[in-house]
ROPA-323953 format. One record per residue: residue number from 1; residue in three letters; x, y, z of N, C-alpha, C in turn. Coordinates in nm, 4 decimals. Example, Ala and Ser with C-alpha at 12.3 -4.5 7.8 and 13.67 -1.06 7.14 Angstrom:
# residues 2
> pos; code; n_X; n_Y; n_Z; ca_X; ca_Y; ca_Z; c_X; c_Y; c_Z
> 1; ALA; 1.3190; -0.5690; 0.7800; 1.2300; -0.4500; 0.7800; 1.3200; -0.3300; 0.7800
> 2; SER; 1.2850; -0.2250; 0.7080; 1.3670; -0.1060; 0.7140; 1.2900; 0.0030; 0.7870
# end
This chain:
# residues 117
> pos; code; n_X; n_Y; n_Z; ca_X; ca_Y; ca_Z; c_X; c_Y; c_Z
> 1; MET; 3.0397; -4.1650; 12.6577; 3.0476; -4.3090; 12.6594; 2.9141; -4.3697; 12.6998
> 2; ALA; 2.8383; -4.3037; 12.7801; 2.7119; -4.3604; 12.8272; 2.6132; -4.3727; 12.7126
> 3; GLY; 2.5498; -4.4873; 12.7015; 2.4466; -4.5091; 12.6032; 2.4951; -4.5566; 12.4672
> 4; THR; 2.6248; -4.5705; 12.4444; 2.6729; -4.6179; 12.3146; 2.6942; -4.7675; 12.3181
> 5; ARG; 2.6674; -4.8309; 12.2053; 2.6839; -4.9751; 12.1962; 2.7935; -5.0153; 12.0981
> 6; ASN; 2.8548; -4.9201; 12.0340; 2.9591; -4.9485; 11.9352; 3.0961; -4.9197; 11.9946
> 7; ALA; 3.1905; -5.0026; 11.9631; 3.3295; -4.9812; 12.0074; 3.4149; -4.9516; 11.8853
> 8; THR; 3.5082; -4.8629; 11.9016; 3.5995; -4.8284; 11.7935; 3.7415; -4.8563; 11.8394
> 9; VAL; 3.8159; -4.9264; 11.7563; 3.9556; -4.9531; 11.7855; 4.0392; -4.8579; 11.7015
> 10; VAL; 4.1288; -4.7860; 11.7654; 4.2128; -4.6898; 11.6966; 4.3575; -4.7336; 11.7111
> 11; HIS; 4.4285; -4.7413; 11.6001; 4.5709; -4.7747; 11.5999; 4.6510; -4.6492; 11.5728
> 12; ALA; 4.7569; -4.6301; 11.6477; 4.8412; -4.5129; 11.6280; 4.9118; -4.5184; 11.4931
> 13; GLN; 4.9487; -4.6359; 11.4502; 5.0183; -4.6518; 11.3229; 4.9958; -4.7922; 11.2736
> 14; THR; 4.9835; -4.8072; 11.1429; 4.9675; -4.9390; 11.0842; 5.0978; -5.0157; 11.0995
> 15; PRO; 5.0942; -5.1399; 11.1474; 5.2172; -5.2171; 11.1628; 5.2880; -5.2347; 11.0283
> 16; THR; 5.4181; -5.2267; 11.0292; 5.4953; -5.2431; 10.9068; 5.5254; -5.3907; 10.8841
> 17; ALA; 5.5188; -5.4303; 10.7590; 5.5474; -5.5697; 10.7254; 5.6944; -5.5892; 10.6923
> 18; SER; 5.7640; -5.4790; 10.6649; 5.9029; -5.4906; 10.6206; 5.9983; -5.5276; 10.7338
> 19; GLY; 5.9847; -5.4655; 10.8494; 6.0724; -5.4954; 10.9620; 6.2151; -5.4518; 10.9374
> 20; VAL; 6.3067; -5.5062; 11.0154; 6.4490; -5.4754; 11.0043; 6.5221; -5.6057; 10.9746
> 21; PRO; 6.6065; -5.6076; 10.8709; 6.6786; -5.7311; 10.8383; 6.7681; -5.7777; 10.9523
> 22; LYS; 6.7751; -5.9068; 10.9755; 6.8632; -5.9619; 11.0784; 7.0094; -5.9352; 11.0459
> 23; SER; 7.0397; -5.9129; 10.9180; 7.1779; -5.8853; 10.8774; 7.2291; -5.7529; 10.9330
> 24; TYR; 7.1410; -5.6671; 10.9833; 7.1833; -5.5409; 11.0443; 7.2544; -5.5652; 11.1763
> 25; GLY; 7.2433; -5.6856; 11.2312; 7.3119; -5.7188; 11.3553; 7.2275; -5.6913; 11.4779
> 26; LYS; 7.2973; -5.6694; 11.5893; 7.2298; -5.6498; 11.7177; 7.1890; -5.5046; 11.7363
> 27; LEU; 7.0739; -5.4882; 11.7997; 7.0302; -5.3551; 11.8385; 7.1194; -5.3084; 11.9531
> 28; VAL; 7.1827; -5.1931; 11.9354; 7.2728; -5.1403; 12.0369; 7.2001; -5.0415; 12.1269
> 29; THR; 7.1249; -4.9527; 12.0660; 7.0566; -4.8500; 12.1439; 6.9462; -4.7860; 12.0612
> 30; ALA; 6.8663; -4.7075; 12.1280; 6.7635; -4.6261; 12.0638; 6.7735; -4.4869; 12.1233
> 31; PHE; 6.7404; -4.3864; 12.0441; 6.7427; -4.2497; 12.0941; 6.6370; -4.1668; 12.0234
> 32; ALA; 6.5986; -4.0589; 12.0869; 6.5022; -3.9662; 12.0291; 6.5750; -3.8411; 11.9838
> 33; ASP; 6.5408; -3.7946; 11.8652; 6.5951; -3.6678; 11.8182; 6.4818; -3.5863; 11.7565
> 34; SER; 6.5148; -3.4813; 11.6831; 6.4129; -3.3914; 11.6312; 6.3224; -3.4550; 11.5262
> 35; ILE; 6.3652; -3.5670; 11.4656; 6.2814; -3.6297; 11.3636; 6.2134; -3.7565; 11.4130
> 36; GLY; 6.2338; -3.7923; 11.5376; 6.1668; -3.9089; 11.5936; 6.2627; -4.0032; 11.6621
> 37; THR; 6.2186; -4.1265; 11.6812; 6.2994; -4.2268; 11.7485; 6.3866; -4.2991; 11.6475
> 38; GLY; 6.5135; -4.3131; 11.6799; 6.6078; -4.3843; 11.5944; 6.6611; -4.5074; 11.6634
> 39; LEU; 6.6845; -4.6100; 11.5856; 6.7446; -4.7336; 11.6350; 6.8844; -4.7448; 11.5759
> 40; VAL; 6.9785; -4.7954; 11.6551; 7.1158; -4.8096; 11.6095; 7.1556; -4.9561; 11.6215
> 41; PHE; 7.2025; -5.0137; 11.5104; 7.2421; -5.1541; 11.5031; 7.3905; -5.1632; 11.4702
> 42; GLU; 7.4542; -5.2739; 11.5121; 7.5930; -5.3027; 11.4746; 7.5995; -5.4493; 11.4341
> 43; ASP; 7.6528; -5.4758; 11.3131; 7.6615; -5.6148; 11.2676; 7.7953; -5.6762; 11.3067
> 44; ALA; 7.8180; -5.8017; 11.2691; 7.9384; -5.8761; 11.3087; 8.0668; -5.8116; 11.2565
> 45; GLU; 8.0593; -5.7421; 11.1436; 8.1771; -5.6747; 11.0880; 8.1964; -5.5350; 11.1462
> 46; GLY; 8.1036; -5.4928; 11.2309; 8.1142; -5.3624; 11.2940; 8.0439; -5.2505; 11.2200
> 47; VAL; 7.9772; -5.2808; 11.1085; 7.9046; -5.1768; 11.0358; 7.7898; -5.1273; 11.1234
> 48; ILE; 7.7775; -4.9961; 11.1340; 7.6756; -4.9337; 11.2170; 7.5663; -4.8806; 11.1260
> 49; ARG; 7.4427; -4.9162; 11.1579; 7.3286; -4.8720; 11.0773; 7.2287; -4.7980; 11.1646
> 50; PHE; 7.1767; -4.6897; 11.1088; 7.0757; -4.6088; 11.1749; 6.9430; -4.6331; 11.1045
> 51; VAL; 6.8416; -4.6685; 11.1820; 6.7112; -4.7047; 11.1275; 6.6044; -4.6278; 11.2038
> 52; SER; 6.5065; -4.5740; 11.1300; 6.3958; -4.5053; 11.1968; 6.3040; -4.6090; 11.2585
> 53; ILE; 6.2202; -4.5652; 11.3474; 6.1291; -4.6560; 11.4167; 6.0309; -4.7202; 11.3190
> 54; THR; 6.0153; -4.6637; 11.2004; 5.9264; -4.7212; 11.0988; 5.9954; -4.8320; 11.0203
> 55; GLY; 6.1249; -4.8546; 11.0462; 6.1991; -4.9589; 10.9764; 6.2780; -4.9080; 10.8569
> 56; MET; 6.2718; -4.7790; 10.8292; 6.3422; -4.7217; 10.7145; 6.4885; -4.6942; 10.7505
> 57; LYS; 6.5808; -4.7431; 10.6675; 6.7238; -4.7216; 10.6919; 6.7571; -4.5755; 10.6643
> 58; GLU; 6.8178; -4.5108; 10.7622; 6.8516; -4.3697; 10.7522; 6.9976; -4.3468; 10.7143
> 59; GLY; 7.0855; -4.4382; 10.7533; 7.2266; -4.4190; 10.7245; 7.3094; -4.5358; 10.7718
> 60; GLU; 7.4362; -4.5317; 10.7359; 7.5280; -4.6416; 10.7674; 7.6687; -4.5858; 10.7805
> 61; LEU; 7.7438; -4.6400; 10.8750; 7.8848; -4.6039; 10.8927; 7.9690; -4.7288; 10.8775
> 62; ALA; 8.0616; -4.7249; 10.7843; 8.1511; -4.8385; 10.7631; 8.2603; -4.8383; 10.8686
> 63; ARG; 8.3188; -4.9537; 10.8914; 8.4334; -4.9664; 10.9828; 8.5534; -5.0071; 10.8986
> 64; TYR; 8.6712; -4.9598; 10.9339; 8.7910; -4.9963; 10.8595; 8.8990; -5.0489; 10.9528
> 65; GLN; 8.9839; -5.1357; 10.8971; 9.0920; -5.1961; 10.9746; 9.2168; -5.1085; 10.9723
> 66; THR; 9.2677; -5.0755; 10.8526; 9.3919; -4.9989; 10.8441; 9.3795; -4.8740; 10.7568
> 67; THR; 9.3114; -4.8817; 10.6445; 9.2994; -4.7679; 10.5545; 9.1731; -4.6884; 10.5883
> 68; PRO; 9.1906; -4.5646; 10.6327; 9.0739; -4.4848; 10.6694; 8.9785; -4.4646; 10.5510
> 69; THR; 8.8504; -4.4669; 10.5809; 8.7481; -4.4361; 10.4816; 8.6774; -4.3102; 10.5257
> 70; ARG; 8.6329; -4.2328; 10.4299; 8.5647; -4.1078; 10.4618; 8.4391; -4.1382; 10.5439
> 71; GLY; 8.4318; -4.0807; 10.6610; 8.3164; -4.1011; 10.7471; 8.3143; -4.2357; 10.8167
> 72; GLY; 8.4219; -4.3130; 10.8051; 8.4268; -4.4443; 10.8687; 8.4801; -4.4380; 11.0103
> 73; ILE; 8.4675; -4.5485; 11.0803; 8.5126; -4.5599; 11.2184; 8.6144; -4.6732; 11.2256
> 74; PRO; 8.7308; -4.6525; 11.2896; 8.8282; -4.7606; 11.3021; 8.7730; -4.8789; 11.3820
> 75; LYS; 8.8015; -4.9996; 11.3375; 8.7596; -5.1189; 11.4117; 8.8282; -5.1264; 11.5468
> 76; SER; 8.9454; -5.0629; 11.5583; 9.0193; -5.0651; 11.6839; 8.9462; -4.9927; 11.7970
> 77; TYR; 8.8445; -4.9147; 11.7645; 8.7666; -4.8462; 11.8681; 8.6815; -4.9439; 11.9482
> 78; GLY; 8.6686; -5.0668; 11.8992; 8.5907; -5.1670; 11.9708; 8.4451; -5.1657; 11.9306
> 79; HIS; 8.3622; -5.2145; 12.0222; 8.2195; -5.2251; 11.9933; 8.1451; -5.0989; 12.0322
> 80; LEU; 8.0422; -5.0709; 11.9552; 7.9546; -4.9597; 11.9864; 7.8751; -4.9942; 12.1117
> 81; VAL; 7.8771; -4.9052; 12.2091; 7.8086; -4.9279; 12.3359; 7.6770; -4.8512; 12.3409
> 82; SER; 7.6778; -4.7294; 12.2885; 7.5588; -4.6462; 12.2954; 7.5703; -4.5311; 12.1967
> 83; ALA; 7.4612; -4.4593; 12.1819; 7.4585; -4.3373; 12.1012; 7.3766; -4.2339; 12.1771
> 84; VAL; 7.4130; -4.1080; 12.1621; 7.3418; -4.0003; 12.2300; 7.3160; -3.8870; 12.1310
> 85; VAL; 7.2133; -3.8091; 12.1587; 7.1856; -3.6891; 12.0802; 7.1927; -3.5713; 12.1755
> 86; ASN; 7.2762; -3.4740; 12.1408; 7.2933; -3.3558; 12.2231; 7.2940; -3.2334; 12.1324
> 87; HIS; 7.1991; -3.1463; 12.1502; 7.1868; -3.0249; 12.0683; 7.1813; -3.0577; 11.9192
> 88; GLY; 7.1095; -3.1620; 11.8832; 7.0910; -3.1980; 11.7434; 7.2049; -3.2767; 11.6813
> 89; THR; 7.3092; -3.3051; 11.7557; 7.4240; -3.3795; 11.7035; 7.4286; -3.5172; 11.7680
> 90; THR; 7.4471; -3.6197; 11.6845; 7.4543; -3.7568; 11.7353; 7.5986; -3.7923; 11.7651
> 91; GLY; 7.6219; -3.8493; 11.8814; 7.7536; -3.8972; 11.9201; 7.7484; -4.0466; 11.9472
> 92; LEU; 7.8562; -4.1158; 11.9153; 7.8655; -4.2599; 11.9362; 7.9646; -4.2874; 12.0474
> 93; ILE; 7.9375; -4.3907; 12.1274; 8.0259; -4.4261; 12.2382; 8.0725; -4.5695; 12.2167
> 94; PHE; 8.2055; -4.5868; 12.2114; 8.2680; -4.7171; 12.1877; 8.3501; -4.7579; 12.3079
> 95; GLU; 8.3712; -4.8891; 12.3228; 8.4648; -4.9403; 12.4227; 8.5465; -5.0502; 12.3568
> 96; ASP; 8.6801; -5.0392; 12.3663; 8.7665; -5.1396; 12.3040; 8.8044; -5.2490; 12.4037
> 97; ALA; 8.8838; -5.3460; 12.3586; 8.9220; -5.4613; 12.4408; 9.0028; -5.4207; 12.5638
> 98; SER; 9.0715; -5.3067; 12.5583; 9.1499; -5.2585; 12.6728; 9.0667; -5.1766; 12.7692
> 99; GLY; 8.9406; -5.1547; 12.7353; 8.8532; -5.0780; 12.8227; 8.8524; -4.9290; 12.7960
> 100; VAL; 8.9200; -4.8833; 12.6897; 8.9190; -4.7407; 12.6574; 8.7821; -4.7048; 12.6003
> 101; ILE; 8.7231; -4.6006; 12.6548; 8.5925; -4.5527; 12.6103; 8.6154; -4.4300; 12.5231
> 102; ARG; 8.5545; -4.4317; 12.4041; 8.5719; -4.3208; 12.3100; 8.4372; -4.2602; 12.2740
> 103; PHE; 8.4325; -4.1276; 12.2735; 8.3162; -4.0531; 12.2290; 8.3490; -4.0013; 12.0891
> 104; VAL; 8.2695; -4.0407; 11.9915; 8.3006; -4.0129; 11.8515; 8.1808; -3.9478; 11.7839
> 105; THR; 8.2063; -3.8489; 11.6975; 8.0988; -3.7875; 11.6205; 8.0639; -3.8774; 11.5025
> 106; LEU; 7.9524; -3.8473; 11.4364; 7.9118; -3.9260; 11.3197; 8.0089; -3.9115; 11.2037
> 107; THR; 8.0910; -3.8081; 11.2046; 8.1903; -3.7909; 11.0984; 8.3184; -3.8681; 11.1288
> 108; GLY; 8.3229; -3.9374; 11.2436; 8.4385; -4.0190; 11.2773; 8.5449; -3.9476; 11.3579
> 109; GLU; 8.5186; -3.8257; 11.4023; 8.6157; -3.7505; 11.4814; 8.6044; -3.7892; 11.6283
> 110; THR; 8.7178; -3.8242; 11.6885; 8.7194; -3.8599; 11.8299; 8.7140; -3.7318; 11.9123
> 111; GLU; 8.6106; -3.7209; 11.9933; 8.5939; -3.6039; 12.0775; 8.6669; -3.6181; 12.2097
> 112; ARG; 8.6665; -3.7398; 12.2621; 8.7250; -3.7633; 12.3955; 8.7532; -3.9106; 12.4136
> 113; GLU; 8.8603; -3.9415; 12.4843; 8.8932; -4.0807; 12.5225; 8.9076; -4.0871; 12.6735
> 114; LEU; 8.8516; -4.1918; 12.7309; 8.8635; -4.2137; 12.8744; 8.9241; -4.3527; 12.8978
> 115; PRO; 9.0498; -4.3585; 12.9397; 9.1095; -4.4886; 12.9711; 9.0538; -4.5414; 13.1033
> 116; ARG; 9.0510; -4.6727; 13.1153; 9.0054; -4.7331; 13.2401; 9.1248; -4.7932; 13.3121
> 117; ASN; 9.1247; -4.7794; 13.4433; 9.2365; -4.8290; 13.5252; 9.2037; -4.9634; 13.5836
# end
């Protein structure tokens, strides 16, 4: 550094102009996995979207009211509270209006329910 008169600015990554659409809803959580940082959004209808930190949509989970959809999550599970990655598998955590907390896999299988007293 001594004796130099030039400064260099280095950016880790070029800012993206695309961003994330507001229609994706509220940001629920972020997590790190083997491919990088992921953001999880939930919109007003309960659709859950997974977006990479670069703004690229990675996946989406539909919510259903009465007729199950393949890979969907029942709306009765309530709002998405958080997501976790454990041993390469992503799990979703929901809480319904009665306070029941559900741990659900990305395939929609309920792993565990915890009622609140």
